[in-house]
N, C-alpha and C positions, 0 to 999 in steps of 0.2 A: 614484521614489519617497520615501517620508521616513520609513519604518520598515522597521526589516533581518524582512525576511522568510527563512523555510525553505520547500523543496520540499520532502516526505514521498514515500514515496515506500512502494508495501504491493504484496506479492507472496503474492499467499492464493488456497487451493486455491477450488477451479471452483461448491466444494460451497457455498461461502460465498459467493458474488457480490453474492444478494441482499440477504442480512443486511448485507455492507457498501456496498454503495449507502447501505440505508437510513441504517447509523450515518453514511454522510459525509453527507446530505443535512442532517443537523441538525446538521455544523462546517461546514458551505460559508463558503468566505465569497466577495470578489466575482469571485474568479475560475474558481469552479466547482471542474472536475476532471474528470481523464478516467480515460478504464480502455481494454484490451487485455490479450488476448490477450499470453501469452509461453509456452516451453516454458524452464522450469528444469532445471539438472542440478547435481547436489548427487553424491559420491563416496556419501551414505548409500543408504541404502535403506526408510529407517525409510519406514512409510505408503507406498509404490510396488505398483501394482499387479507382477503378474507381467508381463504387457505394457510396463509400464510402465520396470523394469524390465533390461529383451529391451533396449527401445529408446533408453532412458539418457536418455528426459524424461518430467518431469511437466508436465500441462495445468494452467497455476496464469493467476490474474489480478492483470493491473497496476494501479494507481490508484495516482494523482499528484495531489497535489493541494498547494497553499499555505497558507502560516502562519503568521499573525505571533507573532516573537517571541518576545509576549505571552501567545500562546492553549497553543504546543506543547510546554510542557512539560501544562497537563491534557490538552490535544490525546491525550497520547500516554499517560497513566494511564489516561483514558477505553478504547484502545482494552484494556491489558492489558488491564483489568479483566473490557470487551464479552466475549473472543477470548479471553481466559487458555485458553494447551493447544491451540490451533488451529491451529501451524505457520506462521506468522503472519511471513512477514522484511520483515523493514521498514530501510529508511537513510534517514535527516535531511542533508538537506543547505542552506549556502550557497546566497539565492539575488543575484546581482550586479546583473542588470539586467531587465524583462521587460514586455513591451507588444504591443503588439499592433501590426502590419504595414497 
């Protein structure tokens, strides 16, 4: 790995899955991206259905994508503009190593 990369993780409401897929396909790096269903747990009940409030979990779609350091700021800026107010949690972690075994 020659340049510094980051792993961006996004927890997206299920209703925005297709819109996020379309967005990430535009930004897709050489590594592609992953998505899978997760149960999000939060003490805030904002936007939760009655069933979700009772069960204590909300179904979301988690996306993970590698982003090069030079593309990280523009990538996050585009997501923030495109999905403002969409209740998407995200975090960014440095990648020390990755490959195919």
